[in-house]
PDB file of N, CA, C and O in Angstrom, chain B, residues numbered from 101:
ATOM      1  N   MET B 101      10.071 -17.658  51.070  1.00  0.00           N
ATOM      2  CA  MET B 101      10.336 -16.264  50.663  1.00  0.00           C
ATOM      3  C   MET B 101       8.927 -15.424  50.295  1.00  0.00           C
ATOM      4  O   MET B 101       8.639 -14.287  50.670  1.00  0.00           O
ATOM      5  N   ASP B 102       8.284 -16.157  49.605  1.00  0.00           N
ATOM      6  CA  ASP B 102       6.899 -15.645  49.312  1.00  0.00           C
ATOM      7  C   ASP B 102       6.047 -15.259  50.650  1.00  0.00           C
ATOM      8  O   ASP B 102       5.474 -14.172  50.711  1.00  0.00           O
ATOM      9  N   TRP B 103       5.996 -16.153  51.662  1.00  0.00           N
ATOM     10  CA  TRP B 103       5.371 -15.855  52.736  1.00  0.00           C
ATOM     11  C   TRP B 103       6.079 -14.588  53.561  1.00  0.00           C
ATOM     12  O   TRP B 103       5.384 -13.734  54.111  1.00  0.00           O
ATOM     13  N   ILE B 104       7.319 -14.565  53.583  1.00  0.00           N
ATOM     14  CA  ILE B 104       7.878 -13.316  54.128  1.00  0.00           C
ATOM     15  C   ILE B 104       7.476 -11.958  53.431  1.00  0.00           C
ATOM     16  O   ILE B 104       7.175 -10.950  54.071  1.00  0.00           O
ATOM     17  N   VAL B 105       7.501 -12.031  52.075  1.00  0.00           N
ATOM     18  CA  VAL B 105       7.142 -10.944  51.354  1.00  0.00           C
ATOM     19  C   VAL B 105       5.520 -10.795  51.686  1.00  0.00           C
ATOM     20  O   VAL B 105       5.145  -9.636  51.865  1.00  0.00           O
ATOM     21  N   LEU B 106       4.638 -11.716  51.774  1.00  0.00           N
ATOM     22  CA  LEU B 106       3.329 -11.439  52.022  1.00  0.00           C
ATOM     23  C   LEU B 106       3.061 -10.850  53.235  1.00  0.00           C
ATOM     24  O   LEU B 106       2.325  -9.865  53.298  1.00  0.00           O
ATOM     25  N   VAL B 107       3.686 -11.447  54.420  1.00  0.00           N
ATOM     26  CA  VAL B 107       3.614 -10.737  55.698  1.00  0.00           C
ATOM     27  C   VAL B 107       3.940  -9.334  55.754  1.00  0.00           C
ATOM     28  O   VAL B 107       3.178  -8.525  56.285  1.00  0.00           O
ATOM     29  N   ALA B 108       5.136  -8.983  55.184  1.00  0.00           N
ATOM     30  CA  ALA B 108       5.585  -7.559  54.948  1.00  0.00           C
ATOM     31  C   ALA B 108       4.501  -6.747  54.210  1.00  0.00           C
ATOM     32  O   ALA B 108       4.143  -5.628  54.579  1.00  0.00           O
ATOM     33  N   SER B 109       4.017  -7.387  53.161  1.00  0.00           N
ATOM     34  CA  SER B 109       3.074  -6.561  52.458  1.00  0.00           C
ATOM     35  C   SER B 109       1.810  -6.357  53.332  1.00  0.00           C
ATOM     36  O   SER B 109       1.216  -5.279  53.338  1.00  0.00           O
ATOM     37  N   GLY B 110       1.451  -7.330  54.006  1.00  0.00           N
ATOM     38  CA  GLY B 110       0.185  -7.026  54.984  1.00  0.00           C
ATOM     39  C   GLY B 110       0.581  -5.960  56.030  1.00  0.00           C
ATOM     40  O   GLY B 110      -0.228  -5.154  56.488  1.00  0.00           O
ATOM     41  N   LEU B 111       1.786  -6.010  56.349  1.00  0.00           N
ATOM     42  CA  LEU B 111       2.210  -4.742  57.400  1.00  0.00           C
ATOM     43  C   LEU B 111       2.134  -3.569  56.711  1.00  0.00           C
ATOM     44  O   LEU B 111       1.629  -2.617  57.305  1.00  0.00           O
ATOM     45  N   MET B 112       2.618  -3.381  55.309  1.00  0.00           N
ATOM     46  CA  MET B 112       2.533  -2.192  54.525  1.00  0.00           C
ATOM     47  C   MET B 112       1.080  -1.699  54.295  1.00  0.00           C
ATOM     48  O   MET B 112       0.819  -0.516  54.077  1.00  0.00           O
ATOM     49  N   GLU B 113       0.077  -2.767  54.363  1.00  0.00           N
ATOM     50  CA  GLU B 113      -1.305  -2.472  54.206  1.00  0.00           C
ATOM     51  C   GLU B 113      -1.713  -1.547  55.380  1.00  0.00           C
ATOM     52  O   GLU B 113      -2.486  -0.606  55.195  1.00  0.00           O
ATOM     53  N   SER B 114      -1.213  -1.815  56.513  1.00  0.00           N
ATOM     54  CA  SER B 114      -1.630  -1.171  57.646  1.00  0.00           C
ATOM     55  C   SER B 114      -0.862   0.265  57.608  1.00  0.00           C
ATOM     56  O   SER B 114      -1.425   1.285  58.006  1.00  0.00           O
ATOM     57  N   VAL B 115       0.316   0.265  57.156  1.00  0.00           N
ATOM     58  CA  VAL B 115       0.911   1.561  57.052  1.00  0.00           C
ATOM     59  C   VAL B 115       0.215   2.514  56.164  1.00  0.00           C
ATOM     60  O   VAL B 115       0.030   3.648  56.605  1.00  0.00           O
ATOM     61  N   TRP B 116      -0.198   2.220  54.972  1.00  0.00           N
ATOM     62  CA  TRP B 116      -0.795   2.868  54.171  1.00  0.00           C
ATOM     63  C   TRP B 116      -2.299   3.356  54.679  1.00  0.00           C
ATOM     64  O   TRP B 116      -2.770   4.448  54.364  1.00  0.00           O
ATOM     65  N   ALA B 117      -2.896   2.505  55.408  1.00  0.00           N
ATOM     66  CA  ALA B 117      -4.234   2.783  55.829  1.00  0.00           C
ATOM     67  C   ALA B 117      -4.064   3.988  57.071  1.00  0.00           C
ATOM     68  O   ALA B 117      -4.785   4.983  57.133  1.00  0.00           O
ATOM     69  N   LEU B 118      -3.070   3.705  57.936  1.00  0.00           N
ATOM     70  CA  LEU B 118      -2.881   4.825  58.848  1.00  0.00           C
ATOM     71  C   LEU B 118      -2.231   6.039  58.441  1.00  0.00           C
ATOM     72  O   LEU B 118      -2.373   7.080  59.081  1.00  0.00           O
ATOM     73  N   ALA B 119      -1.459   5.948  57.311  1.00  0.00           N
ATOM     74  CA  ALA B 119      -1.064   7.414  56.670  1.00  0.00           C
ATOM     75  C   ALA B 119      -2.208   7.947  55.875  1.00  0.00           C
ATOM     76  O   ALA B 119      -2.208   9.170  55.742  1.00  0.00           O
ATOM     77  N   LEU B 120      -3.122   7.324  55.354  1.00  0.00           N
ATOM     78  CA  LEU B 120      -4.347   7.817  54.799  1.00  0.00           C
ATOM     79  C   LEU B 120      -5.167   8.598  55.934  1.00  0.00           C
ATOM     80  O   LEU B 120      -5.744   9.646  55.646  1.00  0.00           O
ATOM     81  N   ASP B 121      -5.197   8.180  56.951  1.00  0.00           N
ATOM     82  CA  ASP B 121      -5.954   8.720  58.081  1.00  0.00           C
ATOM     83  C   ASP B 121      -5.203   9.945  58.516  1.00  0.00           C
ATOM     84  O   ASP B 121      -5.818  10.944  58.891  1.00  0.00           O
ATOM     85  N   GLN B 122      -3.877   9.900  58.476  1.00  0.00           N
ATOM     86  CA  GLN B 122      -2.945  11.153  59.034  1.00  0.00           C
ATOM     87  C   GLN B 122      -2.894  12.118  57.851  1.00  0.00           C
ATOM     88  O   GLN B 122      -2.621  13.289  58.116  1.00  0.00           O
ATOM     89  N   SER B 123      -3.128  11.768  56.545  1.00  0.00           N
ATOM     90  CA  SER B 123      -2.960  12.832  55.542  1.00  0.00           C
ATOM     91  C   SER B 123      -4.163  13.767  55.484  1.00  0.00           C
ATOM     92  O   SER B 123      -4.069  14.778  54.788  1.00  0.00           O
ATOM     93  N   GLU B 124      -5.332  13.505  56.187  1.00  0.00           N
ATOM     94  CA  GLU B 124      -6.423  14.301  56.225  1.00  0.00           C
ATOM     95  C   GLU B 124      -6.910  14.810  54.966  1.00  0.00           C
ATOM     96  O   GLU B 124      -6.994  16.007  54.688  1.00  0.00           O
ATOM     97  N   GLY B 125      -7.230  13.831  54.204  1.00  0.00           N
ATOM     98  CA  GLY B 125      -7.646  14.232  52.853  1.00  0.00           C
ATOM     99  C   GLY B 125      -6.601  14.616  51.887  1.00  0.00           C
ATOM    100  O   GLY B 125      -6.802  15.483  51.036  1.00  0.00           O
ATOM    101  N   PHE B 126      -5.535  14.009  52.002  1.00  0.00           N
ATOM    102  CA  PHE B 126      -4.089  14.193  51.202  1.00  0.00           C
ATOM    103  C   PHE B 126      -3.885  15.784  51.182  1.00  0.00           C
ATOM    104  O   PHE B 126      -3.551  16.380  50.158  1.00  0.00           O
ATOM    105  N   THR B 127      -4.115  16.408  52.398  1.00  0.00           N
ATOM    106  CA  THR B 127      -3.827  17.843  52.595  1.00  0.00           C
ATOM    107  C   THR B 127      -2.423  18.005  53.276  1.00  0.00           C
ATOM    108  O   THR B 127      -1.871  19.105  53.286  1.00  0.00           O
ATOM    109  N   HIS B 128      -1.909  17.002  53.789  1.00  0.00           N
ATOM    110  CA  HIS B 128      -0.519  16.889  54.408  1.00  0.00           C
ATOM    111  C   HIS B 128       0.446  16.137  53.649  1.00  0.00           C
ATOM    112  O   HIS B 128       0.270  14.926  53.514  1.00  0.00           O
ATOM    113  N   PRO B 129       1.421  16.694  53.147  1.00  0.00           N
ATOM    114  CA  PRO B 129       2.469  16.075  52.094  1.00  0.00           C
ATOM    115  C   PRO B 129       3.114  14.797  52.700  1.00  0.00           C
ATOM    116  O   PRO B 129       3.247  13.818  51.966  1.00  0.00           O
ATOM    117  N   LEU B 130       3.517  14.749  53.980  1.00  0.00           N
ATOM    118  CA  LEU B 130       4.234  13.781  54.383  1.00  0.00           C
ATOM    119  C   LEU B 130       3.655  12.343  54.428  1.00  0.00           C
ATOM    120  O   LEU B 130       4.198  11.336  53.973  1.00  0.00           O
ATOM    121  N   PRO B 131       2.380  12.430  55.095  1.00  0.00           N
ATOM    122  CA  PRO B 131       1.635  11.302  55.290  1.00  0.00           C
ATOM    123  C   PRO B 131       1.125  10.908  53.848  1.00  0.00           C
ATOM    124  O   PRO B 131       0.950   9.724  53.564  1.00  0.00           O
ATOM    125  N   THR B 132       0.885  11.942  52.928  1.00  0.00           N
ATOM    126  CA  THR B 132       0.511  11.608  51.560  1.00  0.00           C
ATOM    127  C   THR B 132       1.636  10.716  50.861  1.00  0.00           C
ATOM    128  O   THR B 132       1.313   9.760  50.156  1.00  0.00           O
ATOM    129  N   ILE B 133       2.853  11.033  51.062  1.00  0.00           N
ATOM    130  CA  ILE B 133       3.925  10.352  50.393  1.00  0.00           C
ATOM    131  C   ILE B 133       3.921   9.008  51.047  1.00  0.00           C
ATOM    132  O   ILE B 133       4.004   7.975  50.382  1.00  0.00           O
ATOM    133  N   VAL B 134       3.828   9.018  52.308  1.00  0.00           N
ATOM    134  CA  VAL B 134       3.953   7.583  53.091  1.00  0.00           C
ATOM    135  C   VAL B 134       2.832   6.705  52.557  1.00  0.00           C
ATOM    136  O   VAL B 134       3.076   5.519  52.335  1.00  0.00           O
ATOM    137  N   PHE B 135       1.663   7.184  52.342  1.00  0.00           N
ATOM    138  CA  PHE B 135       0.424   6.630  51.812  1.00  0.00           C
ATOM    139  C   PHE B 135       0.807   5.949  50.545  1.00  0.00           C
ATOM    140  O   PHE B 135       0.659   4.734  50.419  1.00  0.00           O
ATOM    141  N   ILE B 136       1.295   6.699  49.606  1.00  0.00           N
ATOM    142  CA  ILE B 136       1.592   6.291  48.277  1.00  0.00           C
ATOM    143  C   ILE B 136       2.649   5.065  48.211  1.00  0.00           C
ATOM    144  O   ILE B 136       2.494   4.052  47.529  1.00  0.00           O
ATOM    145  N   ILE B 137       3.650   5.324  48.971  1.00  0.00           N
ATOM    146  CA  ILE B 137       4.823   4.296  49.009  1.00  0.00           C
ATOM    147  C   ILE B 137       4.338   3.045  49.646  1.00  0.00           C
ATOM    148  O   ILE B 137       4.652   1.929  49.231  1.00  0.00           O
ATOM    149  N   GLY B 138       3.527   3.272  50.716  1.00  0.00           N
ATOM    150  CA  GLY B 138       2.915   2.046  51.304  1.00  0.00           C
ATOM    151  C   GLY B 138       2.154   1.295  50.544  1.00  0.00           C
ATOM    152  O   GLY B 138       2.239   0.067  50.528  1.00  0.00           O
ATOM    153  N   LEU B 139       1.215   2.080  49.736  1.00  0.00           N
ATOM    154  CA  LEU B 139       0.144   1.385  48.970  1.00  0.00           C
ATOM    155  C   LEU B 139       0.876   0.588  47.927  1.00  0.00           C
ATOM    156  O   LEU B 139       0.528  -0.561  47.655  1.00  0.00           O
ATOM    157  N   LEU B 140       2.013   1.262  47.269  1.00  0.00           N
ATOM    158  CA  LEU B 140       2.730   0.521  46.201  1.00  0.00           C
ATOM    159  C   LEU B 140       3.586  -0.610  46.696  1.00  0.00           C
ATOM    160  O   LEU B 140       3.749  -1.576  45.949  1.00  0.00           O
ATOM    161  N   CYS B 141       4.164  -0.584  47.919  1.00  0.00           N
ATOM    162  CA  CYS B 141       4.841  -1.639  48.404  1.00  0.00           C
ATOM    163  C   CYS B 141       3.829  -2.756  48.757  1.00  0.00           C
ATOM    164  O   CYS B 141       4.134  -3.944  48.649  1.00  0.00           O
ATOM    165  N   SER B 142       2.735  -2.379  49.141  1.00  0.00           N
ATOM    166  CA  SER B 142       1.765  -3.529  49.730  1.00  0.00           C
ATOM    167  C   SER B 142       1.132  -4.166  48.456  1.00  0.00           C
ATOM    168  O   SER B 142       1.005  -5.390  48.454  1.00  0.00           O
ATOM    169  N   MET B 143       0.765  -3.519  47.479  1.00  0.00           N
ATOM    170  CA  MET B 143       0.141  -4.045  46.275  1.00  0.00           C
ATOM    171  C   MET B 143       1.322  -4.867  45.532  1.00  0.00           C
ATOM    172  O   MET B 143       1.087  -6.002  45.117  1.00  0.00           O
ATOM    173  N   LEU B 144       2.309  -4.406  45.408  1.00  0.00           N
ATOM    174  CA  LEU B 144       3.429  -5.137  44.584  1.00  0.00           C
ATOM    175  C   LEU B 144       3.901  -6.494  45.368  1.00  0.00           C
ATOM    176  O   LEU B 144       4.132  -7.555  44.788  1.00  0.00           O
ATOM    177  N   GLY B 145       4.003  -6.299  46.719  1.00  0.00           N
ATOM    178  CA  GLY B 145       4.374  -7.517  47.585  1.00  0.00           C
ATOM    179  C   GLY B 145       3.071  -8.650  47.354  1.00  0.00           C
ATOM    180  O   GLY B 145       3.256  -9.846  47.130  1.00  0.00           O
ATOM    181  N   LEU B 146       1.835  -8.043  47.454  1.00  0.00           N
ATOM    182  CA  LEU B 146       0.696  -9.034  47.259  1.00  0.00           C
ATOM    183  C   LEU B 146       0.712  -9.752  45.816  1.00  0.00           C
ATOM    184  O   LEU B 146       0.323 -10.904  45.628  1.00  0.00           O
ATOM    185  N   GLY B 147       1.124  -9.054  45.016  1.00  0.00           N
ATOM    186  CA  GLY B 147       1.146  -9.449  43.515  1.00  0.00           C
ATOM    187  C   GLY B 147       2.402 -10.507  43.337  1.00  0.00           C
ATOM    188  O   GLY B 147       2.327 -11.499  42.613  1.00  0.00           O
ATOM    189  N   TYR B 148       3.547 -10.153  44.094  1.00  0.00           N
ATOM    190  CA  TYR B 148       4.672 -11.127  43.857  1.00  0.00           C
ATOM    191  C   TYR B 148       4.458 -12.422  44.703  1.00  0.00           C
ATOM    192  O   TYR B 148       4.949 -13.480  44.310  1.00  0.00           O
ATOM    193  N   ALA B 149       3.728 -12.357  45.866  1.00  0.00           N
ATOM    194  CA  ALA B 149       3.458 -13.546  46.601  1.00  0.00           C
ATOM    195  C   ALA B 149       2.381 -14.455  45.902  1.00  0.00           C
ATOM    196  O   ALA B 149       2.390 -15.677  46.046  1.00  0.00           O
ATOM    197  N   THR B 150       1.566 -13.868  45.230  1.00  0.00           N
ATOM    198  CA  THR B 150       0.480 -14.574  44.334  1.00  0.00           C
ATOM    199  C   THR B 150       1.011 -15.283  43.140  1.00  0.00           C
ATOM    200  O   THR B 150       0.244 -15.954  42.449  1.00  0.00           O
ATOM    201  N   LYS B 151       2.338 -15.174  42.838  1.00  0.00           N
ATOM    202  CA  LYS B 151       2.881 -15.984  41.848  1.00  0.00           C
ATOM    203  C   LYS B 151       2.984 -17.434  42.296  1.00  0.00           C
ATOM    204  O   LYS B 151       2.943 -18.334  41.457  1.00  0.00           O
ATOM    205  N   THR B 152       3.105 -17.664  43.485  1.00  0.00           N
ATOM    206  CA  THR B 152       3.268 -19.049  43.873  1.00  0.00           C
ATOM    207  C   THR B 152       2.207 -19.410  44.826  1.00  0.00           C
ATOM    208  O   THR B 152       1.879 -20.592  44.925  1.00  0.00           O
ATOM    209  N   LEU B 153       1.593 -18.419  45.596  1.00  0.00           N
ATOM    210  CA  LEU B 153       0.553 -18.928  46.514  1.00  0.00           C
ATOM    211  C   LEU B 153      -0.765 -18.767  45.913  1.00  0.00           C
ATOM    212  O   LEU B 153      -0.972 -17.901  45.062  1.00  0.00           O
ATOM    213  N   PRO B 154      -1.668 -19.574  46.328  1.00  0.00           N
ATOM    214  CA  PRO B 154      -3.081 -19.349  45.850  1.00  0.00           C
ATOM    215  C   PRO B 154      -3.778 -17.979  46.254  1.00  0.00           C
ATOM    216  O   PRO B 154      -3.637 -17.580  47.410  1.00  0.00           O
ATOM    217  N   ILE B 155      -4.487 -17.283  45.386  1.00  0.00           N
ATOM    218  CA  ILE B 155      -4.917 -15.929  45.532  1.00  0.00           C
ATOM    219  C   ILE B 155      -5.865 -15.975  46.784  1.00  0.00           C
ATOM    220  O   ILE B 155      -5.838 -14.996  47.531  1.00  0.00           O
ATOM    221  N   GLY B 156      -6.542 -16.824  47.024  1.00  0.00           N
ATOM    222  CA  GLY B 156      -7.561 -16.862  48.093  1.00  0.00           C
ATOM    223  C   GLY B 156      -6.797 -16.886  49.434  1.00  0.00           C
ATOM    224  O   GLY B 156      -7.104 -16.069  50.302  1.00  0.00           O
ATOM    225  N   ILE B 157      -5.952 -17.664  49.612  1.00  0.00           N
ATOM    226  CA  ILE B 157      -4.970 -17.613  50.761  1.00  0.00           C
ATOM    227  C   ILE B 157      -4.169 -16.479  50.939  1.00  0.00           C
ATOM    228  O   ILE B 157      -4.108 -15.920  52.034  1.00  0.00           O
ATOM    229  N   ALA B 158      -3.571 -16.105  49.993  1.00  0.00           N
ATOM    230  CA  ALA B 158      -2.624 -14.757  50.068  1.00  0.00           C
ATOM    231  C   ALA B 158      -3.472 -13.559  50.393  1.00  0.00           C
ATOM    232  O   ALA B 158      -3.035 -12.727  51.187  1.00  0.00           O
ATOM    233  N   TYR B 159      -4.681 -13.409  49.823  1.00  0.00           N
ATOM    234  CA  TYR B 159      -5.381 -12.215  50.025  1.00  0.00           C
ATOM    235  C   TYR B 159      -6.113 -12.339  51.500  1.00  0.00           C
ATOM    236  O   TYR B 159      -6.314 -11.289  52.111  1.00  0.00           O
ATOM    237  N   ALA B 160      -6.456 -13.404  52.000  1.00  0.00           N
ATOM    238  CA  ALA B 160      -6.863 -13.653  53.206  1.00  0.00           C
ATOM    239  C   ALA B 160      -5.972 -13.377  54.404  1.00  0.00           C
ATOM    240  O   ALA B 160      -6.366 -12.880  55.459  1.00  0.00           O
ATOM    241  N   VAL B 161      -4.762 -13.743  54.138  1.00  0.00           N
ATOM    242  CA  VAL B 161      -3.585 -13.529  55.034  1.00  0.00           C
ATOM    243  C   VAL B 161      -3.200 -12.140  54.978  1.00  0.00           C
ATOM    244  O   VAL B 161      -2.981 -11.545  56.034  1.00  0.00           O
ATOM    245  N   TRP B 162      -3.080 -11.488  53.739  1.00  0.00           N
ATOM    246  CA  TRP B 162      -2.648 -10.069  53.678  1.00  0.00           C
ATOM    247  C   TRP B 162      -3.646  -9.251  54.129  1.00  0.00           C
ATOM    248  O   TRP B 162      -3.234  -8.218  54.657  1.00  0.00           O
ATOM    249  N   THR B 163      -4.919  -9.403  54.081  1.00  0.00           N
ATOM    250  CA  THR B 163      -6.070  -8.649  54.745  1.00  0.00           C
ATOM    251  C   THR B 163      -6.038  -8.893  56.164  1.00  0.00           C
ATOM    252  O   THR B 163      -6.005  -7.958  56.963  1.00  0.00           O
ATOM    253  N   GLY B 164      -6.048 -10.133  56.529  1.00  0.00           N
ATOM    254  CA  GLY B 164      -5.904 -10.446  58.224  1.00  0.00           C
ATOM    255  C   GLY B 164      -4.780  -9.597  58.652  1.00  0.00           C
ATOM    256  O   GLY B 164      -5.008  -8.845  59.600  1.00  0.00           O
ATOM    257  N   ILE B 165      -3.675  -9.581  58.154  1.00  0.00           N
ATOM    258  CA  ILE B 165      -2.462  -8.882  58.889  1.00  0.00           C
ATOM    259  C   ILE B 165      -2.832  -7.590  58.894  1.00  0.00           C
ATOM    260  O   ILE B 165      -2.748  -6.981  59.961  1.00  0.00           O
ATOM    261  N   GLY B 166      -3.259  -6.991  57.847  1.00  0.00           N
ATOM    262  CA  GLY B 166      -3.414  -5.334  57.805  1.00  0.00           C
ATOM    263  C   GLY B 166      -4.504  -4.974  58.785  1.00  0.00           C
ATOM    264  O   GLY B 166      -4.471  -3.905  59.393  1.00  0.00           O
ATOM    265  N   VAL B 167      -5.508  -5.895  58.949  1.00  0.00           N
ATOM    266  CA  VAL B 167      -6.550  -5.548  59.870  1.00  0.00           C
ATOM    267  C   VAL B 167      -6.100  -5.583  61.227  1.00  0.00           C
ATOM    268  O   VAL B 167      -6.342  -4.665  62.010  1.00  0.00           O
ATOM    269  N   VAL B 168      -5.461  -6.594  61.530  1.00  0.00           N
ATOM    270  CA  VAL B 168      -5.050  -6.844  62.922  1.00  0.00           C
ATOM    271  C   VAL B 168      -4.068  -5.788  63.488  1.00  0.00           C
ATOM    272  O   VAL B 168      -4.140  -5.312  64.621  1.00  0.00           O
ATOM    273  N   ALA B 169      -3.013  -5.444  62.419  1.00  0.00           N
ATOM    274  CA  ALA B 169      -1.943  -4.532  62.683  1.00  0.00           C
ATOM    275  C   ALA B 169      -2.632  -3.036  62.867  1.00  0.00           C
ATOM    276  O   ALA B 169      -2.143  -2.222  63.651  1.00  0.00           O
ATOM    277  N   THR B 170      -3.635  -2.789  62.191  1.00  0.00           N
ATOM    278  CA  THR B 170      -4.265  -1.522  62.076  1.00  0.00           C
ATOM    279  C   THR B 170      -5.079  -1.322  63.532  1.00  0.00           C
ATOM    280  O   THR B 170      -5.025  -0.323  64.249  1.00  0.00           O
ATOM    281  N   ALA B 171      -5.727  -2.356  63.731  1.00  0.00           N
ATOM    282  CA  ALA B 171      -6.604  -2.395  65.037  1.00  0.00           C
ATOM    283  C   ALA B 171      -5.693  -2.353  66.218  1.00  0.00           C
ATOM    284  O   ALA B 171      -6.056  -1.631  67.146  1.00  0.00           O
ATOM    285  N   LEU B 172      -4.521  -3.036  66.345  1.00  0.00           N
ATOM    286  CA  LEU B 172      -3.619  -3.006  67.423  1.00  0.00           C
ATOM    287  C   LEU B 172      -3.089  -1.535  67.427  1.00  0.00           C
ATOM    288  O   LEU B 172      -3.010  -0.966  68.516  1.00  0.00           O
ATOM    289  N   TYR B 173      -2.756  -0.945  66.401  1.00  0.00           N
ATOM    290  CA  TYR B 173      -2.308   0.499  66.580  1.00  0.00           C
ATOM    291  C   TYR B 173      -3.320   1.507  67.137  1.00  0.00           C
ATOM    292  O   TYR B 173      -3.083   2.364  67.988  1.00  0.00           O
ATOM    293  N   GLY B 174      -4.548   1.255  66.487  1.00  0.00           N
ATOM    294  CA  GLY B 174      -5.547   1.990  66.979  1.00  0.00           C
ATOM    295  C   GLY B 174      -5.964   1.974  68.432  1.00  0.00           C
ATOM    296  O   GLY B 174      -6.495   2.929  69.000  1.00  0.00           O
ATOM    297  N   VAL B 175      -5.661   0.735  69.017  1.00  0.00           N
ATOM    298  CA  VAL B 175      -5.957   0.581  70.665  1.00  0.00           C
ATOM    299  C   VAL B 175      -4.918   1.240  71.211  1.00  0.00           C
ATOM    300  O   VAL B 175      -4.816   1.327  72.434  1.00  0.00           O
TER     301      VAL B 175
END
């Protein structure tokens, strides 16, 4: 279960990063709301996963998923 939460959390990292770009400096309300929700879900998921997974592994996987998903979307 922790791995599933970690993967979902990594995808949410990509969601908030993309929403941050779309918000154009927090001037657009909908992307700003998506950013806030995505950020909360991403951080809470990472925190939950690190209760049982080592922080080094969890953070590397979380960041890697976010980077790959954001880059693929950007391409």
